[in-house]
N, CA, C and O of each residue as an XYZ file, in Angstrom:
232
protein
N      70.919    -34.668     -8.330
C      69.654    -34.287     -8.477
C      68.642    -33.922     -7.184
O      67.971    -34.826     -6.687
N      68.567    -32.568     -6.675
C      67.321    -32.657     -5.758
C      66.120    -32.264     -6.105
O      65.429    -32.041     -5.111
N      65.537    -32.071     -7.186
C      64.251    -32.276     -7.257
C      63.730    -32.227     -8.593
O      64.400    -31.510     -9.337
N      62.702    -32.795     -9.133
C      62.350    -33.091    -10.569
C      60.983    -33.177    -10.648
O      60.359    -33.683     -9.716
N      60.180    -32.571    -12.057
C      58.693    -32.837    -11.935
C      58.661    -33.659    -13.795
O      59.154    -33.165    -14.809
N      58.243    -34.401    -13.725
C      57.947    -35.515    -14.608
C      56.714    -35.927    -15.593
O      56.050    -36.893    -15.216
N      56.313    -35.257    -16.892
C      56.735    -34.669    -17.294
C      57.162    -33.491    -17.160
O      57.871    -33.559    -16.156
N      57.187    -32.295    -17.589
C      57.558    -30.890    -17.387
C      56.287    -30.193    -17.016
O      55.176    -30.323    -17.531
N      56.728    -29.295    -15.850
C      55.068    -28.521    -16.112
C      54.484    -27.954    -16.796
O      53.266    -27.915    -16.621
N      54.949    -27.411    -17.646
C      54.682    -26.880    -18.733
C      53.766    -27.832    -19.906
O      52.865    -27.532    -20.689
N      54.351    -28.871    -19.651
C      54.147    -30.001    -20.827
C      52.512    -30.568    -20.259
O      51.533    -30.867    -20.942
N      52.657    -30.570    -18.963
C      51.190    -30.933    -18.464
C      50.385    -29.680    -18.706
O      49.290    -29.816    -19.253
N      50.803    -28.468    -18.361
C      49.263    -27.232    -18.364
C      49.111    -27.002    -19.507
O      48.055    -26.424    -19.764
N      50.148    -27.359    -20.833
C      49.656    -27.072    -22.266
C      48.846    -28.423    -22.666
O      48.265    -28.481    -23.750
N      48.831    -29.460    -21.790
C      48.125    -30.644    -22.338
C      46.895    -30.499    -21.583
O      46.040    -31.083    -22.249
N      46.259    -29.923    -20.321
C      45.296    -29.842    -19.513
C      44.639    -28.458    -20.495
O      43.411    -28.407    -20.423
N      45.197    -27.496    -21.268
C      44.839    -26.198    -22.051
C      44.315    -26.729    -23.165
O      43.175    -26.484    -23.559
N      45.141    -27.499    -23.737
C      44.270    -28.400    -25.251
C      43.125    -29.581    -24.883
O      42.480    -30.283    -25.661
N      43.115    -29.550    -23.784
C      42.075    -31.213    -23.787
C      42.578    -32.457    -23.481
O      41.823    -33.381    -23.178
N      43.949    -32.596    -23.536
C      44.433    -33.698    -23.329
C      44.377    -34.858    -21.978
O      45.318    -34.793    -21.187
N      43.861    -35.351    -21.857
C      43.681    -36.226    -20.877
C      44.462    -37.459    -20.978
O      44.345    -38.126    -22.006
N      45.590    -38.019    -19.630
C      45.214    -36.999    -18.363
C      46.795    -36.185    -18.949
O      47.722    -36.397    -19.731
N      46.233    -34.975    -17.790
C      47.266    -33.961    -18.318
C      48.087    -33.617    -16.586
O      47.724    -32.758    -15.782
N      48.757    -34.188    -16.496
C      49.327    -34.480    -15.093
C      50.705    -34.167    -14.926
O      51.316    -33.561    -15.807
N      51.270    -34.549    -13.814
C      52.779    -34.703    -13.727
C      53.447    -35.089    -12.208
O      52.904    -34.695    -11.176
N      54.741    -35.942    -12.195
C      54.685    -36.306    -10.660
C      55.973    -35.273    -10.130
O      56.930    -34.884    -10.799
N      55.756    -35.074     -9.169
C      56.988    -34.163     -8.284
C      57.732    -34.889     -7.392
O      57.248    -35.338     -6.353
N      58.826    -35.030     -7.708
C      60.060    -35.337     -6.489
C      60.974    -34.630     -5.825
O      61.701    -33.847     -6.435
N      61.058    -34.788     -4.614
C      62.178    -34.215     -3.855
C      63.151    -34.954     -3.195
O      62.696    -35.978     -2.685
N      64.290    -34.781     -3.043
C      65.130    -35.623     -2.288
C      65.696    -34.735     -1.078
O      66.740    -35.070     -0.518
N      64.934    -33.522     -0.667
C      65.158    -32.794      0.394
C      63.989    -32.375      1.109
O      62.974    -32.255      0.423
N      63.891    -32.087      2.516
C      62.825    -31.896      3.300
C      62.143    -30.848      2.772
O      62.835    -29.859      2.529
N      60.711    -30.762      2.467
C      59.685    -29.930      2.029
C      59.529    -29.150      3.596
O      58.859    -29.781      4.413
N      60.160    -27.708      4.086
C      59.412    -26.834      5.107
C      57.894    -27.237      5.172
O      57.324    -27.909      4.313
N      57.393    -26.794      6.172
C      56.232    -27.261      6.652
C      55.370    -26.159      6.265
O      54.174    -26.355      6.050
N      56.153    -24.477      6.117
C      55.195    -23.477      5.599
C      54.872    -24.057      4.240
O      53.675    -23.987      3.965
N      55.807    -24.729      3.130
C      55.371    -24.494      1.955
C      54.315    -25.882      1.808
O      53.796    -26.080      0.710
N      54.106    -26.564      2.640
C      52.867    -27.667      2.406
C      51.466    -27.341      2.135
O      50.942    -27.888      3.105
N      50.632    -26.885      1.556
C      49.575    -26.436      1.490
C      48.257    -27.253      2.290
O      47.421    -26.855      3.101
N      48.487    -28.468      1.702
C      47.262    -29.339      2.483
C      47.835    -30.999      2.461
O      48.884    -31.020      1.817
N      47.547    -32.065      2.853
C      47.435    -33.397      2.612
C      46.771    -34.031      2.541
O      46.184    -34.096      3.620
N      46.190    -35.007      1.503
C      44.893    -35.333      1.468
C      45.045    -36.939      1.630
O      45.994    -37.503      1.084
N      44.174    -37.607      2.327
C      43.693    -39.070      2.085
C      42.782    -39.232      1.602
O      42.031    -38.322      1.252
N      42.460    -41.089      1.349
C      41.052    -41.163      1.370
C      40.080    -41.187      2.690
O      40.311    -41.700      3.785
N      38.821    -40.410      2.208
C      37.964    -40.233      3.174
C      38.196    -38.516      3.535
O      37.603    -38.093      4.527
N      38.886    -37.735      2.887
C      39.220    -36.243      2.853
C      38.112    -35.589      1.259
O      38.466    -35.798      0.099
N      37.451    -35.198      1.455
C      36.703    -34.286      0.411
C      38.163    -34.592     -0.724
O      38.515    -35.603     -1.330
N      38.656    -33.409     -0.649
C      40.030    -33.396     -1.666
C      40.514    -34.244     -2.038
O      41.075    -34.008     -3.109
N      40.658    -35.625     -1.557
C      40.933    -36.596     -2.300
C      40.180    -37.032     -3.548
O      40.587    -37.408     -4.647
N      38.795    -36.845     -2.977
C      37.908    -37.118     -4.340
C      37.847    -36.385     -5.659
O      37.295    -36.658     -6.725
N      38.739    -35.162     -5.172
C      38.775    -33.993     -6.526
C      39.683    -35.486     -7.891
O      39.544    -35.451     -9.113
N      40.317    -36.318     -7.283
C      41.627    -37.214     -7.847
C      40.956    -38.577     -8.284
O      41.535    -39.633     -8.030
N      39.815    -38.564     -8.897
C      39.644    -40.163     -8.833
C      40.295    -41.311     -9.470
O      39.838    -42.454     -9.441
N      41.367    -40.964    -10.039
C      42.287    -42.198    -10.273
C      43.444    -42.490     -9.516
O      44.434    -43.154     -9.822
N      43.046    -41.654     -8.081
C      44.221    -42.218     -7.132
C      43.213    -43.252     -6.410
O      41.990    -43.319     -6.283
N      44.385    -44.073     -5.975
C      43.796    -45.475     -5.396
C      43.078    -45.270     -3.844
O      43.409    -44.185     -3.365
N      42.315    -45.942     -3.097
C      41.738    -46.228     -2.092
C      42.321    -46.994     -1.459
O      42.267    -47.997     -2.171
N      42.829    -47.237     -0.650
C      43.709    -48.016      0.542
C      42.883    -48.490      1.376
O      43.286    -49.115      2.357
């Protein structure tokens, strides 16, 4: 397996549309992600990180 999403993206989107919380998924990749495919990287202190209140603050 080179990559995977758990639970499936369809299940996460359907859960969000139905109002279930949490409605999220984890994605894994064993191969490098090309830099042109990365939209952003957020970490504590970035405004985008605050969009995800369940992420830990290190």
